[in-house]
PyMOL CGO cylinders between C-alpha atoms (Angstrom):
from pymol import cmd
from pymol.cgo import CYLINDER

trace = [
    CYLINDER, 20.45, 30.69, 21.70, 17.55, 30.79, 23.66, 0.3, 1, 1, 1, 1, 1, 1,
    CYLINDER, 17.55, 30.79, 23.66, 18.84, 33.34, 26.14, 0.3, 1, 1, 1, 1, 1, 1,
    CYLINDER, 18.84, 33.34, 26.14, 19.78, 35.61, 23.42, 0.3, 1, 1, 1, 1, 1, 1,
    CYLINDER, 19.78, 35.61, 23.42, 16.00, 35.19, 21.65, 0.3, 1, 1, 1, 1, 1, 1,
    CYLINDER, 16.00, 35.19, 21.65, 14.81, 35.57, 25.35, 0.3, 1, 1, 1, 1, 1, 1,
    CYLINDER, 14.81, 35.57, 25.35, 16.60, 38.91, 25.88, 0.3, 1, 1, 1, 1, 1, 1,
    CYLINDER, 16.60, 38.91, 25.88, 15.67, 40.28, 22.57, 0.3, 1, 1, 1, 1, 1, 1,
    CYLINDER, 15.67, 40.28, 22.57, 12.10, 39.35, 23.37, 0.3, 1, 1, 1, 1, 1, 1,
    CYLINDER, 12.10, 39.35, 23.37, 12.25, 41.02, 26.34, 0.3, 1, 1, 1, 1, 1, 1,
    CYLINDER, 12.25, 41.02, 26.34, 13.77, 44.18, 24.77, 0.3, 1, 1, 1, 1, 1, 1,
    CYLINDER, 13.77, 44.18, 24.77, 11.33, 44.41, 22.03, 0.3, 1, 1, 1, 1, 1, 1,
    CYLINDER, 11.33, 44.41, 22.03, 8.29, 43.61, 24.46, 0.3, 1, 1, 1, 1, 1, 1,
    CYLINDER, 8.29, 43.61, 24.46, 9.40, 46.69, 26.92, 0.3, 1, 1, 1, 1, 1, 1,
    CYLINDER, 9.40, 46.69, 26.92, 9.98, 49.05, 23.75, 0.3, 1, 1, 1, 1, 1, 1,
    CYLINDER, 9.98, 49.05, 23.75, 6.46, 48.28, 22.86, 0.3, 1, 1, 1, 1, 1, 1,
    CYLINDER, 6.46, 48.28, 22.86, 4.93, 48.43, 26.21, 0.3, 1, 1, 1, 1, 1, 1,
    CYLINDER, 4.93, 48.43, 26.21, 6.95, 51.98, 26.53, 0.3, 1, 1, 1, 1, 1, 1,
    CYLINDER, 6.95, 51.98, 26.53, 5.51, 53.76, 23.56, 0.3, 1, 1, 1, 1, 1, 1,
    CYLINDER, 5.51, 53.76, 23.56, 2.56, 51.75, 22.37, 0.3, 1, 1, 1, 1, 1, 1,
    CYLINDER, 2.56, 51.75, 22.37, -1.20, 50.90, 22.97, 0.3, 1, 1, 1, 1, 1, 1,
    CYLINDER, -1.20, 50.90, 22.97, -2.36, 49.14, 24.93, 0.3, 1, 1, 1, 1, 1, 1,
    CYLINDER, -2.36, 49.14, 24.93, 0.07, 49.84, 27.83, 0.3, 1, 1, 1, 1, 1, 1,
    CYLINDER, 0.07, 49.84, 27.83, 1.78, 53.10, 26.68, 0.3, 1, 1, 1, 1, 1, 1,
    CYLINDER, 1.78, 53.10, 26.68, 3.95, 52.86, 29.73, 0.3, 1, 1, 1, 1, 1, 1,
    CYLINDER, 3.95, 52.86, 29.73, 5.71, 56.17, 29.17, 0.3, 1, 1, 1, 1, 1, 1,
    CYLINDER, 5.71, 56.17, 29.17, 2.45, 58.14, 29.15, 0.3, 1, 1, 1, 1, 1, 1,
    CYLINDER, 2.45, 58.14, 29.15, 1.20, 56.40, 32.26, 0.3, 1, 1, 1, 1, 1, 1,
    CYLINDER, 1.20, 56.40, 32.26, 3.80, 56.66, 34.79, 0.3, 1, 1, 1, 1, 1, 1,
    CYLINDER, 3.80, 56.66, 34.79, 5.98, 54.04, 34.39, 0.3, 1, 1, 1, 1, 1, 1,
    CYLINDER, 5.98, 54.04, 34.39, 8.22, 55.00, 31.53, 0.3, 1, 1, 1, 1, 1, 1,
    CYLINDER, 8.22, 55.00, 31.53, 11.02, 55.08, 34.11, 0.3, 1, 1, 1, 1, 1, 1,
    CYLINDER, 11.02, 55.08, 34.11, 10.72, 51.57, 35.22, 0.3, 1, 1, 1, 1, 1, 1,
    CYLINDER, 10.72, 51.57, 35.22, 10.58, 50.15, 31.56, 0.3, 1, 1, 1, 1, 1, 1,
    CYLINDER, 10.58, 50.15, 31.56, 13.33, 52.25, 30.49, 0.3, 1, 1, 1, 1, 1, 1,
    CYLINDER, 13.33, 52.25, 30.49, 15.24, 51.25, 33.39, 0.3, 1, 1, 1, 1, 1, 1,
    CYLINDER, 15.24, 51.25, 33.39, 14.81, 47.62, 33.10, 0.3, 1, 1, 1, 1, 1, 1,
    CYLINDER, 14.81, 47.62, 33.10, 15.24, 48.01, 29.12, 0.3, 1, 1, 1, 1, 1, 1,
    CYLINDER, 15.24, 48.01, 29.12, 18.45, 49.75, 29.22, 0.3, 1, 1, 1, 1, 1, 1,
    CYLINDER, 18.45, 49.75, 29.22, 20.02, 48.76, 32.54, 0.3, 1, 1, 1, 1, 1, 1,
    CYLINDER, 20.02, 48.76, 32.54, 19.01, 45.05, 32.66, 0.3, 1, 1, 1, 1, 1, 1,
    CYLINDER, 19.01, 45.05, 32.66, 17.70, 43.58, 29.44, 0.3, 1, 1, 1, 1, 1, 1,
    CYLINDER, 17.70, 43.58, 29.44, 20.00, 44.99, 26.96, 0.3, 1, 1, 1, 1, 1, 1,
    CYLINDER, 20.00, 44.99, 26.96, 23.06, 44.58, 29.29, 0.3, 1, 1, 1, 1, 1, 1,
    CYLINDER, 23.06, 44.58, 29.29, 22.33, 40.86, 29.71, 0.3, 1, 1, 1, 1, 1, 1,
    CYLINDER, 22.33, 40.86, 29.71, 21.61, 40.53, 26.08, 0.3, 1, 1, 1, 1, 1, 1,
    CYLINDER, 21.61, 40.53, 26.08, 25.21, 42.16, 25.39, 0.3, 1, 1, 1, 1, 1, 1,
    CYLINDER, 25.21, 42.16, 25.39, 26.57, 39.85, 28.00, 0.3, 1, 1, 1, 1, 1, 1,
    CYLINDER, 26.57, 39.85, 28.00, 24.72, 36.75, 25.96, 0.3, 1, 1, 1, 1, 1, 1,
    CYLINDER, 24.72, 36.75, 25.96, 26.40, 37.65, 22.99, 0.3, 1, 1, 1, 1, 1, 1,
    CYLINDER, 26.40, 37.65, 22.99, 29.77, 37.67, 24.36, 0.3, 1, 1, 1, 1, 1, 1,
    CYLINDER, 29.77, 37.67, 24.36, 29.85, 35.04, 26.81, 0.3, 1, 1, 1, 1, 1, 1,
    CYLINDER, 29.85, 35.04, 26.81, 27.21, 32.72, 25.48, 0.3, 1, 1, 1, 1, 1, 1,
    CYLINDER, 27.21, 32.72, 25.48, 25.28, 32.32, 28.62, 0.3, 1, 1, 1, 1, 1, 1,
    CYLINDER, 25.28, 32.32, 28.62, 24.15, 34.29, 31.48, 0.3, 1, 1, 1, 1, 1, 1,
    CYLINDER, 24.15, 34.29, 31.48, 26.18, 31.81, 33.96, 0.3, 1, 1, 1, 1, 1, 1,
    CYLINDER, 26.18, 31.81, 33.96, 28.83, 34.45, 35.00, 0.3, 1, 1, 1, 1, 1, 1,
    CYLINDER, 28.83, 34.45, 35.00, 26.65, 37.56, 35.13, 0.3, 1, 1, 1, 1, 1, 1,
    CYLINDER, 26.65, 37.56, 35.13, 26.54, 39.05, 38.65, 0.3, 1, 1, 1, 1, 1, 1,
    CYLINDER, 26.54, 39.05, 38.65, 23.00, 40.81, 39.01, 0.3, 1, 1, 1, 1, 1, 1,
    CYLINDER, 23.00, 40.81, 39.01, 24.56, 43.21, 41.38, 0.3, 1, 1, 1, 1, 1, 1,
    CYLINDER, 24.56, 43.21, 41.38, 26.36, 44.81, 38.21, 0.3, 1, 1, 1, 1, 1, 1,
    CYLINDER, 26.36, 44.81, 38.21, 23.31, 45.55, 36.78, 0.3, 1, 1, 1, 1, 1, 1,
    CYLINDER, 23.31, 45.55, 36.78, 22.30, 47.79, 39.84, 0.3, 1, 1, 1, 1, 1, 1,
    CYLINDER, 22.30, 47.79, 39.84, 24.00, 50.81, 38.91, 0.3, 1, 1, 1, 1, 1, 1,
    CYLINDER, 24.00, 50.81, 38.91, 22.69, 50.38, 35.18, 0.3, 1, 1, 1, 1, 1, 1,
    CYLINDER, 22.69, 50.38, 35.18, 19.20, 50.33, 36.46, 0.3, 1, 1, 1, 1, 1, 1,
    CYLINDER, 19.20, 50.33, 36.46, 19.58, 53.00, 38.77, 0.3, 1, 1, 1, 1, 1, 1,
    CYLINDER, 19.58, 53.00, 38.77, 21.14, 55.05, 35.71, 0.3, 1, 1, 1, 1, 1, 1,
    CYLINDER, 21.14, 55.05, 35.71, 18.39, 53.89, 33.27, 0.3, 1, 1, 1, 1, 1, 1,
    CYLINDER, 18.39, 53.89, 33.27, 15.68, 55.49, 35.28, 0.3, 1, 1, 1, 1, 1, 1,
    CYLINDER, 15.68, 55.49, 35.28, 17.81, 58.45, 36.11, 0.3, 1, 1, 1, 1, 1, 1,
    CYLINDER, 17.81, 58.45, 36.11, 18.18, 59.13, 32.37, 0.3, 1, 1, 1, 1, 1, 1,
    CYLINDER, 18.18, 59.13, 32.37, 14.33, 58.86, 31.72, 0.3, 1, 1, 1, 1, 1, 1,
    CYLINDER, 14.33, 58.86, 31.72, 13.74, 61.38, 34.60, 0.3, 1, 1, 1, 1, 1, 1,
    CYLINDER, 13.74, 61.38, 34.60, 16.46, 63.60, 33.15, 0.3, 1, 1, 1, 1, 1, 1,
    CYLINDER, 16.46, 63.60, 33.15, 15.45, 63.39, 29.40, 0.3, 1, 1, 1, 1, 1, 1,
    CYLINDER, 15.45, 63.39, 29.40, 11.75, 64.25, 30.20, 0.3, 1, 1, 1, 1, 1, 1,
    CYLINDER, 11.75, 64.25, 30.20, 12.51, 67.41, 32.07, 0.3, 1, 1, 1, 1, 1, 1,
    CYLINDER, 12.51, 67.41, 32.07, 12.43, 69.89, 29.18, 0.3, 1, 1, 1, 1, 1, 1,
    CYLINDER, 12.43, 69.89, 29.18, 9.24, 68.28, 28.02, 0.3, 1, 1, 1, 1, 1, 1,
    CYLINDER, 9.24, 68.28, 28.02, 7.20, 68.38, 31.42, 0.3, 1, 1, 1, 1, 1, 1,
    CYLINDER, 7.20, 68.38, 31.42, 5.47, 71.19, 30.80, 0.3, 1, 1, 1, 1, 1, 1,
    CYLINDER, 5.47, 71.19, 30.80, 4.16, 70.07, 27.16, 0.3, 1, 1, 1, 1, 1, 1,
    CYLINDER, 4.16, 70.07, 27.16, 3.39, 66.50, 28.78, 0.3, 1, 1, 1, 1, 1, 1,
    CYLINDER, 3.39, 66.50, 28.78, 1.44, 68.06, 31.45, 0.3, 1, 1, 1, 1, 1, 1,
    CYLINDER, 1.44, 68.06, 31.45, -0.67, 69.81, 28.99, 0.3, 1, 1, 1, 1, 1, 1,
    CYLINDER, -0.67, 69.81, 28.99, -1.06, 66.37, 27.52, 0.3, 1, 1, 1, 1, 1, 1,
    CYLINDER, -1.06, 66.37, 27.52, -1.54, 64.43, 30.63, 0.3, 1, 1, 1, 1, 1, 1,
    CYLINDER, -1.54, 64.43, 30.63, 1.60, 62.34, 30.01, 0.3, 1, 1, 1, 1, 1, 1,
    CYLINDER, 1.60, 62.34, 30.01, 2.51, 61.07, 33.31, 0.3, 1, 1, 1, 1, 1, 1,
    CYLINDER, 2.51, 61.07, 33.31, 6.59, 61.23, 33.23, 0.3, 1, 1, 1, 1, 1, 1,
    CYLINDER, 6.59, 61.23, 33.23, 8.09, 61.81, 36.66, 0.3, 1, 1, 1, 1, 1, 1,
    CYLINDER, 8.09, 61.81, 36.66, 8.42, 65.21, 36.31, 0.3, 1, 1, 1, 1, 1, 1,
    CYLINDER, 8.42, 65.21, 36.31, 4.91, 65.67, 35.99, 0.3, 1, 1, 1, 1, 1, 1,
    CYLINDER, 4.91, 65.67, 35.99, 3.83, 63.55, 38.97, 0.3, 1, 1, 1, 1, 1, 1,
    CYLINDER, 3.83, 63.55, 38.97, 6.29, 64.65, 41.54, 0.3, 1, 1, 1, 1, 1, 1,
    CYLINDER, 6.29, 64.65, 41.54, 6.85, 68.48, 40.24, 0.3, 1, 1, 1, 1, 1, 1,
    CYLINDER, 6.85, 68.48, 40.24, 10.00, 69.59, 38.34, 0.3, 1, 1, 1, 1, 1, 1,
    CYLINDER, 10.00, 69.59, 38.34, 12.29, 70.50, 41.57, 0.3, 1, 1, 1, 1, 1, 1,
    CYLINDER, 12.29, 70.50, 41.57, 11.69, 67.09, 42.88, 0.3, 1, 1, 1, 1, 1, 1,
    CYLINDER, 11.69, 67.09, 42.88, 12.37, 65.44, 39.64, 0.3, 1, 1, 1, 1, 1, 1,
    CYLINDER, 12.37, 65.44, 39.64, 15.61, 67.13, 39.17, 0.3, 1, 1, 1, 1, 1, 1,
    CYLINDER, 15.61, 67.13, 39.17, 16.75, 66.55, 42.60, 0.3, 1, 1, 1, 1, 1, 1,
    CYLINDER, 16.75, 66.55, 42.60, 15.89, 62.79, 42.20, 0.3, 1, 1, 1, 1, 1, 1,
    CYLINDER, 15.89, 62.79, 42.20, 17.63, 62.44, 38.71, 0.3, 1, 1, 1, 1, 1, 1,
    CYLINDER, 17.63, 62.44, 38.71, 20.80, 63.83, 40.51, 0.3, 1, 1, 1, 1, 1, 1,
    CYLINDER, 20.80, 63.83, 40.51, 20.44, 61.49, 43.59, 0.3, 1, 1, 1, 1, 1, 1,
    CYLINDER, 20.44, 61.49, 43.59, 20.07, 58.64, 41.10, 0.3, 1, 1, 1, 1, 1, 1,
    CYLINDER, 20.07, 58.64, 41.10, 22.88, 59.59, 39.52, 0.3, 1, 1, 1, 1, 1, 1,
    CYLINDER, 22.88, 59.59, 39.52, 25.00, 59.80, 42.14, 0.3, 1, 1, 1, 1, 1, 1,
    CYLINDER, 25.00, 59.80, 42.14, 23.74, 56.22, 43.45, 0.3, 1, 1, 1, 1, 1, 1,
    CYLINDER, 23.74, 56.22, 43.45, 24.60, 54.77, 40.14, 0.3, 1, 1, 1, 1, 1, 1,
    CYLINDER, 24.60, 54.77, 40.14, 28.15, 56.28, 40.21, 0.3, 1, 1, 1, 1, 1, 1,
    CYLINDER, 28.15, 56.28, 40.21, 28.91, 55.52, 43.70, 0.3, 1, 1, 1, 1, 1, 1,
    CYLINDER, 28.91, 55.52, 43.70, 27.64, 51.88, 43.03, 0.3, 1, 1, 1, 1, 1, 1,
    CYLINDER, 27.64, 51.88, 43.03, 30.18, 51.50, 40.16, 0.3, 1, 1, 1, 1, 1, 1,
    CYLINDER, 30.18, 51.50, 40.16, 31.97, 49.24, 42.39, 0.3, 1, 1, 1, 1, 1, 1,
    CYLINDER, 31.97, 49.24, 42.39, 29.23, 46.40, 41.74, 0.3, 1, 1, 1, 1, 1, 1,
    CYLINDER, 29.23, 46.40, 41.74, 29.78, 46.70, 38.07, 0.3, 1, 1, 1, 1, 1, 1,
    CYLINDER, 29.78, 46.70, 38.07, 33.57, 46.36, 38.12, 0.3, 1, 1, 1, 1, 1, 1,
    CYLINDER, 33.57, 46.36, 38.12, 34.27, 44.33, 40.92, 0.3, 1, 1, 1, 1, 1, 1,
    CYLINDER, 34.27, 44.33, 40.92, 37.93, 43.71, 40.04, 0.3, 1, 1, 1, 1, 1, 1,
    CYLINDER, 37.93, 43.71, 40.04, 39.00, 47.56, 39.05, 0.3, 1, 1, 1, 1, 1, 1,
    CYLINDER, 39.00, 47.56, 39.05, 41.68, 48.89, 41.38, 0.3, 1, 1, 1, 1, 1, 1,
    CYLINDER, 41.68, 48.89, 41.38, 40.44, 51.73, 43.99, 0.3, 1, 1, 1, 1, 1, 1,
    CYLINDER, 40.44, 51.73, 43.99, 42.51, 54.42, 41.66, 0.3, 1, 1, 1, 1, 1, 1,
    CYLINDER, 42.51, 54.42, 41.66, 40.83, 53.28, 38.68, 0.3, 1, 1, 1, 1, 1, 1,
    CYLINDER, 40.83, 53.28, 38.68, 37.38, 53.43, 40.01, 0.3, 1, 1, 1, 1, 1, 1,
    CYLINDER, 37.38, 53.43, 40.01, 38.28, 57.07, 41.53, 0.3, 1, 1, 1, 1, 1, 1,
    CYLINDER, 38.28, 57.07, 41.53, 39.15, 57.75, 38.08, 0.3, 1, 1, 1, 1, 1, 1,
    CYLINDER, 39.15, 57.75, 38.08, 35.87, 57.07, 36.74, 0.3, 1, 1, 1, 1, 1, 1,
    CYLINDER, 35.87, 57.07, 36.74, 33.76, 58.12, 39.92, 0.3, 1, 1, 1, 1, 1, 1,
    CYLINDER, 33.76, 58.12, 39.92, 35.39, 61.51, 40.73, 0.3, 1, 1, 1, 1, 1, 1,
    CYLINDER, 35.39, 61.51, 40.73, 34.86, 63.31, 37.46, 0.3, 1, 1, 1, 1, 1, 1,
    CYLINDER, 34.86, 63.31, 37.46, 31.24, 62.43, 37.45, 0.3, 1, 1, 1, 1, 1, 1,
    CYLINDER, 31.24, 62.43, 37.45, 30.79, 63.38, 40.97, 0.3, 1, 1, 1, 1, 1, 1,
    CYLINDER, 30.79, 63.38, 40.97, 32.44, 66.58, 40.02, 0.3, 1, 1, 1, 1, 1, 1,
    CYLINDER, 32.44, 66.58, 40.02, 30.10, 67.40, 36.80, 0.3, 1, 1, 1, 1, 1, 1,
    CYLINDER, 30.10, 67.40, 36.80, 27.15, 66.27, 39.39, 0.3, 1, 1, 1, 1, 1, 1,
    CYLINDER, 27.15, 66.27, 39.39, 28.38, 68.68, 42.05, 0.3, 1, 1, 1, 1, 1, 1,
    CYLINDER, 28.38, 68.68, 42.05, 28.49, 71.62, 39.56, 0.3, 1, 1, 1, 1, 1, 1,
    CYLINDER, 28.49, 71.62, 39.56, 24.91, 70.66, 38.63, 0.3, 1, 1, 1, 1, 1, 1,
    CYLINDER, 24.91, 70.66, 38.63, 23.86, 70.94, 41.86, 0.3, 1, 1, 1, 1, 1, 1,
    CYLINDER, 23.86, 70.94, 41.86, 24.55, 74.35, 42.26, 0.3, 1, 1, 1, 1, 1, 1,
    CYLINDER, 24.55, 74.35, 42.26, 21.78, 75.17, 39.67, 0.3, 1, 1, 1, 1, 1, 1,
    CYLINDER, 21.78, 75.17, 39.67, 19.43, 72.78, 39.97, 0.3, 1, 1, 1, 1, 1, 1,
    CYLINDER, 19.43, 72.78, 39.97, 16.91, 74.98, 41.42, 0.3, 1, 1, 1, 1, 1, 1,
    CYLINDER, 16.91, 74.98, 41.42, 17.10, 77.50, 38.49, 0.3, 1, 1, 1, 1, 1, 1,
    CYLINDER, 17.10, 77.50, 38.49, 16.81, 74.63, 35.64, 0.3, 1, 1, 1, 1, 1, 1,
    CYLINDER, 16.81, 74.63, 35.64, 12.97, 75.25, 34.63, 0.3, 1, 1, 1, 1, 1, 1,
    CYLINDER, 12.97, 75.25, 34.63, 12.20, 74.27, 31.20, 0.3, 1, 1, 1, 1, 1, 1,
    CYLINDER, 12.20, 74.27, 31.20, 11.09, 78.12, 30.73, 0.3, 1, 1, 1, 1, 1, 1,
    CYLINDER, 11.09, 78.12, 30.73, 14.76, 78.86, 30.80, 0.3, 1, 1, 1, 1, 1, 1,
    CYLINDER, 14.76, 78.86, 30.80, 15.38, 76.51, 27.96, 0.3, 1, 1, 1, 1, 1, 1,
    CYLINDER, 15.38, 76.51, 27.96, 19.15, 77.10, 28.06, 0.3, 1, 1, 1, 1, 1, 1,
    CYLINDER, 19.15, 77.10, 28.06, 19.44, 76.50, 31.71, 0.3, 1, 1, 1, 1, 1, 1,
    CYLINDER, 19.44, 76.50, 31.71, 17.53, 73.37, 31.54, 0.3, 1, 1, 1, 1, 1, 1,
    CYLINDER, 17.53, 73.37, 31.54, 19.59, 72.04, 28.58, 0.3, 1, 1, 1, 1, 1, 1,
    CYLINDER, 19.59, 72.04, 28.58, 22.56, 72.87, 30.57, 0.3, 1, 1, 1, 1, 1, 1,
    CYLINDER, 22.56, 72.87, 30.57, 21.17, 70.75, 33.64, 0.3, 1, 1, 1, 1, 1, 1,
    CYLINDER, 21.17, 70.75, 33.64, 20.18, 67.90, 31.31, 0.3, 1, 1, 1, 1, 1, 1,
    CYLINDER, 20.18, 67.90, 31.31, 23.51, 67.96, 29.57, 0.3, 1, 1, 1, 1, 1, 1,
    CYLINDER, 23.51, 67.96, 29.57, 25.42, 67.99, 32.72, 0.3, 1, 1, 1, 1, 1, 1,
    CYLINDER, 25.42, 67.99, 32.72, 23.29, 65.08, 34.14, 0.3, 1, 1, 1, 1, 1, 1,
    CYLINDER, 23.29, 65.08, 34.14, 23.73, 63.37, 30.78, 0.3, 1, 1, 1, 1, 1, 1,
]
cmd.load_cgo(trace, "trace")
């Protein structure tokens, strides 16, 4: 099917653009965007086509939480490597905006992604949505208590922060 081939082609193109020359987006400061689009839009759309046969019933608003969470994931997983990334001039979000801001941005993006779950699951009941959202927000709240101290130089604190954000 054409949509499946286009989706797979887009996924491969984003993968190559993320890591390899000439673009190397993960090094130039666009890795968050590439990962957000790849994991939050392209791969879910490919999965949708695999099950439904085409994109006809896919609501683009359903991808919003996934795209935001894809960006948050990129920011989050780069946090422990920020000092090394800075040394090799890898322009991750944490290097560009600083670690405290990057940690805060990752938590805000996760909160947004969690709170926009109804866009992804429009037919879900309020109680089912609450059962999905509340535990995530509780863990995020616990993580918010330690975000200032989760520096990569304190490996245990940084690992705990990244794990809880995940």
